[in-house]
SETI-554925 format. One record per residue (C-alpha): residue number from 1; residue in one letter; chain; z, x, y. Coordinates in nm, 2 decimals. Layout:
NODE  seq  type  mol      pz      px      py
NODE  NUM     A    A       Z       X       Y
...
END
This chain:
NODE  seq  type  mol      pz      px      py
NODE    1     M    A   23.89   18.07    6.86
NODE    2     L    A   23.95   18.44    6.89
NODE    3     P    A   23.58   18.52    6.96
NODE    4     Q    A   23.59   18.26    7.24
NODE    5     I    A   23.90   18.42    7.39
NODE    6     A    A   23.74   18.76    7.38
NODE    7     A    A   23.42   18.63    7.53
NODE    8     D    A   23.61   18.45    7.81
NODE    9     F    A   23.80   18.76    7.89
NODE   10     N    A   23.49   18.98    7.88
NODE   11     D    A   23.29   18.74    8.11
NODE   12     G    A   23.30   18.92    8.44
NODE   13     A    A   23.57   19.16    8.35
NODE   14     S    A   23.53   19.53    8.43
NODE   15     T    A   23.66   19.63    8.08
NODE   16     S    A   23.59   19.45    7.76
NODE   17     V    A   23.81   19.37    7.46
NODE   18     S    A   23.71   19.32    7.10
NODE   19     V    A   23.80   19.02    6.89
NODE   20     R    A   24.02   19.25    6.68
NODE   21     T    A   24.21   19.35    7.00
NODE   22     V    A   24.27   18.99    7.08
NODE   23     Q    A   24.39   18.92    6.72
NODE   24     R    A   24.63   19.22    6.73
NODE   25     T    A   24.77   19.10    7.06
NODE   26     V    A   24.82   18.75    6.94
NODE   27     I    A   25.00   18.87    6.63
NODE   28     N    A   25.22   19.11    6.83
NODE   29     M    A   25.32   18.81    7.05
NODE   30     G    A   25.47   18.65    6.73
NODE   31     S    A   25.19   18.42    6.63
NODE   32     Q    A   25.02   18.40    6.29
NODE   33     S    A   24.70   18.24    6.16
NODE   34     R    A   24.73   17.96    5.91
NODE   35     R    A   24.52   17.69    5.76
NODE   36     P    A   24.61   17.36    5.94
NODE   37     T    A   24.80   17.09    5.75
NODE   38     R    A   24.57   16.83    5.61
NODE   39     V    A   24.65   16.49    5.75
NODE   40     P    A   24.47   16.16    5.69
NODE   41     L    A   24.24   16.07    5.97
NODE   42     L    A   24.30   15.70    5.92
NODE   43     I    A   24.64   15.58    6.04
NODE   44     A    A   24.81   15.26    5.92
NODE   45     L    A   24.66   15.06    6.20
NODE   46     H    A   24.31   15.17    6.11
NODE   47     K    A   24.36   15.09    5.75
NODE   48     A    A   24.49   14.74    5.83
NODE   49     S    A   24.20   14.67    6.06
NODE   50     L    A   23.95   14.78    5.80
NODE   51     L    A   24.12   14.56    5.54
NODE   52     S    A   24.11   14.26    5.77
NODE   53     W    A   23.74   14.31    5.83
NODE   54     A    A   23.67   14.35    5.46
NODE   55     R    A   23.86   14.03    5.38
NODE   56     K    A   23.67   13.84    5.66
NODE   57     Y    A   23.33   13.93    5.51
NODE   58     Y    A   23.43   13.94    5.14
NODE   59     H    A   23.24   13.62    5.05
NODE   60     W    A   22.91   13.73    5.22
NODE   61     T    A   22.61   13.75    4.99
NODE   62     V    A   22.34   14.02    4.99
NODE   63     D    A   22.12   13.78    5.18
NODE   64     D    A   22.38   13.74    5.45
NODE   65     W    A   22.39   14.11    5.50
NODE   66     K    A   22.02   14.13    5.53
NODE   67     H    A   22.04   13.94    5.85
NODE   68     V    A   22.28   14.18    6.02
NODE   69     T    A   22.14   14.41    6.28
NODE   70     W    A   22.32   14.74    6.26
NODE   71     S    A   22.36   14.90    6.60
NODE   72     D    A   22.48   15.23    6.47
NODE   73     E    A   22.59   15.40    6.15
NODE   74     S    A   22.91   15.59    6.12
NODE   75     R    A   23.03   15.85    5.88
NODE   76     F    A   23.39   15.81    5.77
NODE   77     Q    A   23.61   16.08    5.62
NODE   78     L    A   23.95   16.04    5.47
NODE   79     Y    A   24.03   16.41    5.55
NODE   80     R    A   23.90   16.67    5.79
NODE   81     T    A   23.61   16.89    5.69
NODE   82     D    A   23.65   17.17    5.44
NODE   83     A    A   23.53   17.42    5.70
NODE   84     R    A   23.74   17.73    5.75
NODE   85     V    A   23.96   17.60    6.03
NODE   86     R    A   24.25   17.82    6.14
NODE   87     V    A   24.54   17.75    6.38
NODE   88     W    A   24.77   18.00    6.55
NODE   89     R    A   25.14   17.92    6.55
NODE   90     Q    A   25.45   18.11    6.65
NODE   91     H    A   25.62   18.28    6.36
NODE   92     H    A   25.95   18.11    6.26
END
């Protein structure tokens, strides 16, 4: 996020700023960097919908599934990626 802010500022500006300058400015404005709160990506409505679908096709055999044409495959995560994500929030 901070590198993008510095790049946006530097694009076409007569003077340039470093990422560190942007970081110091944001901190001086009362914000701080934190890891975001981990929240489930599936809400209750999603879970209920998935459970309903599973109950509908519970009795299907392997042979039944062989006749299905899958139009796409999706990847599901219960929680966000473990990548180093940071958010900036006002200090309390």
